[in-house]
N, C-alpha and C positions, 0 to 999 in steps of 0.2 A: 504494500500500500504506500503510495507516494507520501512523503513528509509534507505536512500542512505548512504553508508559508506563513511565517510569523508576521504579525502586523507591526507597522512602524509606530513610533510614538505619536507622530502626527495623525495617523489613522485612528489610534486609540483615543486621542483627544477629541477628534471630530465625532467619533461614535458616541463618546460619553456626553459631550455637549449637546449633540443632536437629541439623544435620549432625554436629557434634562429639559430641553426646550419643549419637546413634544409632551412630556409629562406635565410641564407647567401649563401649557395651553389646555390640555385635557382637564387638569384640575380646576382651572379658572372656569372652563365651560360648565363643569359639573357643580362647582361649589361657590363660584364667585371669587373675585380677586382678594377681597379682605379675608375670606375664610381659607385661602390657600396658604399653606405653610411650607417652608423649605423642607421640613421633616417628611411631609407627605409626598412632596415632589420627588425627594430622594428615594422613597419607598416605591413609588410608581415607576421610576426610572431604573430601579434595581441597582442603585449605587449607594455608597456610604454618604452620610451627611458631610463627612470630612472631604470627600471627593467633590461634592457639590460646592462647598465653600472654597475649595481650591480654584475652581473655575469661575465661580460667582461669589465673591466675598460678602455681598449684601443682597437682601431680597430685592431691593430696587434695581440692582444691576441685572439680576436674573429676569425680573419682570420686563425691563426695558428691552433686553435682548430677545426675549420670547415674543414680544410684540413686534419687534423689528423683523424677526424671522418670518412671522406670519404676514406682515404687510409686504415685505419684499417678495415673498412667494406669490402673493396675490398680484403684485405689480408685474411680475414676470409672466404670469398667466395672461394678464391683460395685454401685455406687449405681444404675446403670441396671437391673441385675438385681433389686435390692431394690424399686425402684418397680414392677417387673412383679409381684413377689409381692404387694405392697399392692393392686395393681389386679386381683389374682386371675387373672393370666395365667401365673403361675409358682408352683409349690408350694414349700414350705420344702425338701422333699426335692430338688427340682430346683436350688434355690439351693446346697444342700450339694454336689450334683454339680458345679455351676459352680466352687465353691471348690476342689474336688479337681482339676478340669480345669486351673485356673490354676496351682495349686501343683505340678502334675506336669509343667508345661511350662517354658519358658525363664525365667519369673519366678523360680521357686525356685532353679534352677541358677545364675543370675546372682547373686541375692541371697546365696546360700550362700557365694559367693566373698568377699563383704564380711564375712559373719559369721566365717568362718575367719580372715581377716586381722585383724579387730578384736580377736580374742582376744589377740594379741601386739603389735599396733601401736596405741598410744594415739591417734595422730592419726586413723587410720581409724575407731577406735571413737568418737572425739569427733564425727566427721562422720556416722557411722552412726546414733547414738542418736536425734537429733532427727527425722530423716526416717523412721526405723522407728516412732517414736512417732506421727507423723502418720498413717502407714499403719494402725497398730493402732487408733488412735482412730477412723479412718474406718470400719473394719470394725465397731467397737463401735456406732457410730451407725447403721450399716446394720442390724445385728442387732436393735437396739432398735426400729427402724422395722418390721422384719418381725415381731418377737415382740410388739410393742405397747408403747408408752412407758408408764412407771409412775413415780410419785413415791415409791413405797415403797422404802426403802433396801435391804431384803432382796431384793426382786424385781430391782432394778438390779444388785445384786451377783451374783445367780444368772444374769442375762443376760450379764454380763461373763464369768463362768465358762464359760457355754455357748459363746460365740463363741471364747473362748480355747481351749477343748477342741477345737472344730472345726478351728481353724487349726493347733493343735499336732498333731492327728491327721494332717492333710494334709501338714504339714512332715515329720513322722516317716516317713510312707509314701513321700513324694517322695525322701527320703534313701535309703531302701532300694531304690528303683528303680534306683539306680546299680549295685547288685550282685545284685538279685533280679528276675528276669524272670518275675513271677507276677501278671499283670494281673487274672486272675480272683479270686485271693485278695484283692487290694486292693479289687476291686469288692465282694466279699462283706463285707469289713471295713467299707466305707462303709455298706452296707446294714445291717449289725449296729449301727453307731453311730446310724443313723437311728432304729432301733427303740428303742434305749436312750434317745435324746433324747425320743422321743414318750412313753415311759414316765415319764421324769423330769419332763417338763413337765406330764403329766397328774396325777401325784402332787402336784406343787407347786401346781397349780391346784385341788386338792381333788376332782378328778374320777376319779382312778384310771386305770388302763390301759384302753384300749378293746379 
């Protein structure tokens, strides 16, 4: 039987930190951020608490990196969708459907835990702001790719407003799914927004509504 190749230190570190981050997100999803302890995260990841503290000395550092890993993973998936739009295998409407799908799932529910905590906890807010900015910047770049890059400041501003509106709509509806079980209404709201966006973009381009 061939001898099993030994993992490098870098591989072991990557596997340990990946397990810790996935365990953290799982725990936050199940119990909420404030009820998530480093002890339980270590147990879920099947590593010692000492190993956890070696990689993440504070709970804030662990939470920030867990959120960062989640948002970057989502942004990478959105980048793939954006490339499909550019290659004409996906429409802008389908991209908006994709945004709603992502925000109505675990992404938003986990990130909302951080948002709520950041309102009253300066340490969590300090950790949240830079990774949230990375995520928002990634979505802006994606929308610019879909809508077409422009050097015109007014067009750039309009595109920023468009993607912000899409994301705020998705976030707001995702929040309401916690107490409103009306999937058809949310679906109709998404369709309504698509039509408004087409009208807005048509007027901005000087073509009018189709």
